[in-house]
C-alpha positions as CSV (number, residue, x, y, z in Angstrom):
1,M,0.0,0.0,0.0
2,K,1.1,3.6,-0.4
3,A,1.6,6.2,2.4
4,V,2.4,9.9,2.3
5,V,5.1,10.3,4.9
6,C,6.3,13.6,6.3
7,R,9.9,12.8,7.2
8,S,10.5,16.2,8.7
9,P,8.9,19.6,8.3
10,G,8.5,20.4,4.6
11,D,9.7,16.9,3.5
12,L,7.0,14.7,2.0
13,V,7.6,11.4,0.3
14,L,5.3,8.7,-1.1
15,E,6.4,5.3,0.3
16,D,5.3,1.7,-0.2
17,R,4.3,0.2,3.1
18,A,3.3,-3.3,4.1
19,A,-0.5,-3.9,4.4
20,P,-1.7,-4.4,8.0
21,G,-2.4,-7.8,9.2
22,A,-5.9,-9.3,9.8
23,P,-8.1,-7.2,12.0
24,P,-9.0,-8.6,15.5
25,P,-12.4,-10.0,16.1
26,G,-15.1,-7.4,16.1
27,W,-13.1,-5.0,13.9
28,A,-13.3,-4.4,10.1
29,R,-10.9,-3.7,7.4
30,V,-11.9,-0.8,5.1
31,A,-10.7,-0.5,1.5
32,I,-9.7,3.2,1.4
33,S,-10.7,5.0,-1.8
34,H,-10.0,8.6,-0.9
35,V,-7.9,10.5,1.7
36,G,-8.2,14.1,2.6
37,I,-5.9,16.5,4.4
38,C,-6.9,18.8,7.1
39,G,-5.4,21.5,9.3
40,T,-3.6,19.0,11.4
41,D,-1.8,17.6,8.4
42,Y,-0.9,21.1,7.3
43,H,0.6,21.9,10.7
44,I,2.6,18.6,10.6
45,F,4.0,19.6,7.2
46,E,4.9,23.1,8.5
47,G,6.5,21.7,11.7
48,K,4.0,23.5,13.9
49,H,2.3,20.6,15.6
50,P,3.6,20.3,19.2
51,F,2.5,16.8,20.0
52,L,4.2,14.4,17.5
53,A,7.5,13.1,16.3
54,Y,8.7,12.6,12.7
55,P,8.5,10.7,10.5
56,R,4.6,10.8,10.4
57,I,2.2,9.2,8.0
58,M,-0.2,11.9,6.7
59,G,-3.9,11.8,5.8
60,H,-6.2,10.6,8.7
61,E,-9.5,11.6,7.0
62,V,-10.4,8.6,4.9
63,S,-13.4,7.1,3.1
64,G,-13.9,3.7,1.6
65,T,-15.9,0.5,1.7
C-alpha cells in the first residue's frame, strides 16, 4: 500500500508500506478509496504541531468501503 510520509517539516515522500495484518475479532478492514488532508496535516507539514514526532504518516481523514 502507499503512504504519504512527512519525514521532517517540509519533506513529504510517497512510500510503499506493508499492508496491515488481519483485524482482530469485532473489527473491520476498510478499503480506502479517498484520503483528505486537514489543518492537522498542514501543521505537521509546517512543523507547527507540538505533540508528535517525525516521520509521520499523513492523511487521517479517509473514506472507503
